[in-house]
C-alpha positions, 0 to 999 in steps of 0.5 A: 678179486675182491678179498677178505683179509686173512684171518688168524689161524689157529695156533695149535702148533704153537700152542696159541689160540686163534685171534682175528687181529692182523697178524698172520701164521708163519710156518717155521722156517725149517719146515718151509725149507724142507717143503721147499727142497720136496717140491724141487726135488719133484719138479726135477725128477718129474720134468728135468730129469726126462728131458735131460735123458732125452738129450743124453741118448740124442747124442748117443744115438747120434741123431739130431731133433729127437731128443725133445721127443724122447724127453716128452715121452719120458716125461708122460711115462713118469707121470703114468708110473708116478703113483705106482712108485709112490705106492712102493715108497710108502707101502711096499707094493706097486700096485696094492692100493693104487688102483680103486675096486668097485662094490663088486670086486672089493666089497665095501661100506654100506651105510644107511642114513635117516632122515630127522622127521622131528627136525624136518617138522620143525623146519616145516619140512615134509619127508615125502617121496619128492623130498627123499628124492632131491635128498638122494641127489645132494647127497650123490653130488657129495660124495661122488661129485665127479661120477668116477667114484662108483658110489651107490646111493639110493632110496630106502623106504620112505624116509632112508638113504642107503649110500654104498661105498667101495671098499672098506678103508676107514679113513674114506668111509669117515670122510664119506659120513661127513659129508653125507650129514654136513647140511652144507648151508652156507652164511654170511654174517657180521660179528656184533661188535660195540661200535656199530652195535652197542644196543645188541652189544650191551645185551649181549654182555648181559648173556654171557652168563646165560648160555641158555639164551641164544637170541637177542630181540629188539621188539619181537623181532630177532636181531642177533644170535649166538652161533657155535665156533667150529672144532678143528679135528685134528687139534680137537679145538675149537677154530676160534677161541678168542677175538679182538676187543669190541666183539663177543665170545662166550664158552658154551657146550659144543657137540658135547664138548667145551666150546665157544660161541660168537654173536652175530647179526641176525637178518630179519628178512630171509630175502637180504641173507647172504647164503649159499643159495646164491652161490654158483660154485666153490673151488679150492684156490691158493694165496698167500695163506695157503689152500683156501675155498674160492667161492663165485656167487650169482649177480643177485648174491653179488649185489647183496654181498657188495652192499653189505661189506661196503657198508661194513668197510673200515672206518677212519681211525678204527684199527680193529674193523668188522668181522664177516662170521663164515657160517657152515652147517651152522657153526662158525669156521672164521671170522676175518675182518672185511678189508674192502667191498666184495662183490661176486667173488671172495675166499673162505679162509681157516684153519682147513685141512686139505681133506676138509677143502675138498669135502667143503667144496663138495659140500657146497657145490652139491648144495644144502640138504633139504632136510637134515639126516640123523648123524649116527648111521641107523645101520653101518655094515662091510659089504662082501663083493657082490660078485662071487669069487668064481665070477671074479676069477673067471672075469680076471683071467678073460681079461689077461687072455683077451689082452695077450690075445690082442698083442698075438694077433697084432704081432702075428699079422703086421710083425715089426710094426706090430712089435712097435705097436704092442710097445705102444699098447704097454705104454697106453696101459701105463699111462692110462691106469696111472692117470685113472689113479691120479684122478682117483677113479674106481674100477668095476668088472665091466669097468676093467672089462671096458679098459681092456676092450680100450686096448683092442680098440687103440689097435685101431689107430696103429692099422690105419697108420700101417695099411697106408705105409702098405699103400705107399709102399705098393706104389713105389715109394721109398721106405722113409718116404713110405713111413712118412705118408703113412703117419701124415695121411692117416693123421687126418683120419685118425684125428676126424675119428677120435675127435668126435668120439671125444667130443661124445665123452665131453658131452656125456661127462657135462650133462650125464649121469654118475655112471655116465660121467665115469664111462666118459672120463675113462673114454676121454682119457683112453682116446687122448692116450691112444692117440698119443702113443700111436701117433707120437711115440709110434712116430718116433720110434720108426723115425730112430729105426729108420734113421739108424738103419736098424729097419730096412724093409716093411714085411707085413702079413695080407689076408685081404688084398685088393677087392673090387666088391659092389657094396652099394648094388646091395643097399636094397637087401641089406636096409631091409634086413636092418628095418626087419631086425630093428622091428622085431628086436623093439617089438620084444623090448615092448613086448618084455615091458618092465622085464628088460630092467635089472636092479639098478633100474627097477628097484624092488625089495630087501630082506636080510636074514642070518644062518645058525650053526652051519654057515653056507658060503655066499657064492651057495647062497647065491646059486640057491636063491638065484634057481628059485627067484631068477638071476635078477637078484643081488646077494651081499653078505653084511658084516655088522659090527659094534656099531649096531649093538653087540659082536660082529654079526654075518647077515645075507641081504637079498636085492630082488625086483620082485615087489612081493616082499611077503612072498620073497620072504617065503621062497627064502624060507623054503629054499633054505629048508631043503638044505642042512643050512638053518635059518635063524628064528627070533625070541622076544621077551617084552618088559613092562609097559611103564609111564614116561614122566616128564620134567614137570611131574617129576619136579612135583615130586609126584608118581603116576602110572596107567594109561591115563597118567601115560598120556599126561606125562608124555607117553609110555615105554617098554624094553624089548630084548631079542636073542638075534640082531636087529637094526632099531629102524627095522624094528620101529617099522615092525612095531609101528605095523603091529601098532596099526593092526591093533588100532588102525583107525587111531593111530594110521601107521603108528611110525612117528608116535614111536622111538626105538633105540638100543640100550646096555645088555647085561655081559651075561645076556645073549641078544639085543635090548632095545628102549621102545617109547611111545607118544602120549596119543598111544594108549598103554593098553594098545602099546602092549597089544602091539608088542604081544602082536610083534612078539608073535609075529617075531617068533612065527616065522624065520628071522629076517633082520630087514624087509623094505623096498629100495629104489633104483639107483637109476632115477628117472630124471637121471635116465632122462638126462643119460639119453638127453646127453646122448641126443646132444653129442649127436647134435655135436658131432653133426656140427663138427662133421659140417665143418670138417667135411663142408657139408652136414650131411656127413654128420646126418649119416653117421648119426643115422648109422649110430641109431641103427646101431643102438636099436639093433643091439637094444633089440638083440638083447630082447631076442637073445633073452626069447631064445635063451631057453632054446637049443640055439640059446644054448649053444650061443650061451644066450641068457635071460639079459637085463639091461643094467648099468654095464650094458650102458657102459656097453651101449655108450662103447658101441657109440663110440666104436660104430661112429670111429668106423664110420669116420673111417671110411667118410674120410677115404670118400672125401679123398676119393671124391676130391672136389667132384660135386656129386658123389656116386656109387663108384667113388664109395665103393672104391673108397669102402673097399680101400678101407676094407681091410683096416675095417676087417682088422679092427672089428676082428681084433676088438672081437677077440678080446669080446668073445674071450671075455663073453665065453670064458668071462662068468656071469658078471661080463656076460651081458656086457660082452654080449651087447659089445659083441652085436654092437661091433658086428653090427657097427662094421656092418652099418659103416658099409651098408647104412652109413655110406647109402645113407650119405649117397642119397643125401648128397645127391637128393636134389641133384638132377638125374643123368639123361638116359642115353 
């Protein structure tokens, strides 16, 4: 790979300044030695010790060929326990801080950013809905690149982006802030030097003492520009403080601090500029200097880069060469010397910390922001957990009960093999949580429930193995042979059923939305771990127990025995029942329309308010509002700190799908008017309207006031003092509406003509003071009238700190992408089963069953909602279910479960059919009867989890568990009564019917 010569690093540790010479930074020998010994100790502890212990146990047990296998198990156990042990060594707690929880469980930090409208106008960009949608997508890709972070990003109003970061970790929040506002622009520019650019160099020398001049023109064309040097956040110093001879660097004020600027070439032709637009991907790499950012250009960018670096490669006799400035978000981060031509691949070196490298990679891969965001958040608040304390405790209790139930059911039915299966499940939990911690995944309440559900589904592989063992024992095989055949014969089915689900997980991750990606990662890890624990670890335990004669027989419970049910004889009735349910359910879905969707998918309005005096618990607020506005709401508690001006305040924010802002505000007022809790009211004090003098007028020594002077000198201003906290952006909107009402013809919305900012409040004053500035287009009388109108409105009703619309957190494009991912995954499943079963019919039949299961489950959501207010609904604990993100996770789980169940039946059909060209009903009935015990056992075990979550899991898991319950029942049913008959029909549709006798 072509390379850029190593740039000198910022020598802050030794007190030196960075120079772009051939010298490289060398770490202190003591530090390098210490790091080397630590790395060696970790390597020995993680890899060597487990296998050494495995060999020791092999000799202790006097068994051959088990030492390495034991070592593998201990090695994986070390990986799983690693994050917990490391956290204990660092904090004294095994679990606190290891698992990261979502907003619903732990709350988080709520950030609202405003688009920089003025800067956008200068760039020739429009701040419209389409642009903001693209901005939301770019910000989401930056702060949640893997999809496992559970960060919420959505549009608020017309020019704002809201980001909710789970947890309240200040370091993480600051990191996210930097990722959000970082423009993400990447550009490579040649540093001007005296040897290659004598004319520009001479003009640059003239500007060394004129820092206000930022460009050098030849004629009317800008040919060079001064670019600031980025600061190192750790050392608080510029990353470059001097250059070799032949380049120009001058002191300058950068970000309000003393810094430097470097003179670089400016390519006048935009088509020849080498920017991040040509970037294919960026990634973290390592070379002799340590961690670097590797990048790859597309073919066009590679050609431009090659031409540029070829032109400026070192000339004979030139000891200094030419520097290439790497400009990120408008600042030079490093300026390495070009050593040879570079094409599509290269690296960016500089004094980056590990966090900075990861941030830079995420930002570059997400792309540059189309328009800049104002760096200081318009509002920043700590958000309470979205689920009430009671709901969270119910959900967590339900998960504990469900997990214990699975363990007990397994032991009660399979006895000693059940104990082995439970040990494998415990190892499964350790590995899965450890790996999820290593990849920094975030758990929501439905995510944790899905995790518990995976425990129930992980029993499936054990059930397949144990049932095969039972069959072998029934045939008269020895214990050793039964164990061996049980694992070997079940392996094919386990691989087929899990590999098809893995295909789904991979496709969902590559193509799917953020929420889908998080599910796909968990699904992928869970399946791989469960296969490993059941097949590898389980086999090892059985082998040791049998070879040491500690296991002399296999006794297992039996409920179903041998059955001879004619399943296909009932095909007509069952297919008719399925079609009826699908028709009724989908009819209900279409009838409900938008009422099917929860806040996650519909968007709506949000209103923030505050109480005076007695403060109600957040759970009581949620209950009171739900009784009036319905359960399709979200209630958040915001703790707004000093960043918003004044002390910390407690605000309540309601989100609802109802789009009538005034109606929602009225309902809030009426709800709490009948309670002891009183909503605060605003008191407003307005200062006099005065003219804003321009610098030109001030320098002339003239004074002016009044409307005419305001128009001539740039506008008017006034102070507004409020007794209650209010966001500056909310006050600006309210004032703009008031301005529109007093003179709609002249000012339109008025928002672009106003600026509102906080000012200092005297220590003896209560409230918050704002400075309102209006541009010259606004007459003083109109501004005064708008302020009076605003005062009347604010004091006439309860104070609402914020009234605004918010966009869905799952946009239309993301929904289409999720559906596309599922369709593509189905196609991939058909191809795999085509290859595995030597025929496309198996894959098509499996996909028919998938579509059947999803359609019925989706329809049952509507049917359950219709029955919610009936005696049947009350008996079944039905509610007005809405489709939300947890339900989407449930649907995806159903896809995996149904697919797994169907493949198990198909695998047995293939075995029974052998090489027979026809597939008969008798073959299918025999296969289904042989696998019936496994099918029902897996379903019962999984349903134990789901029923517990549904009954005692509370509101947070109710809809999630309902969908899973329906999906598991339907998935079990469809593998027998839908997939199998469809398979028979597809395989025999071209076969001649047997002649009548």
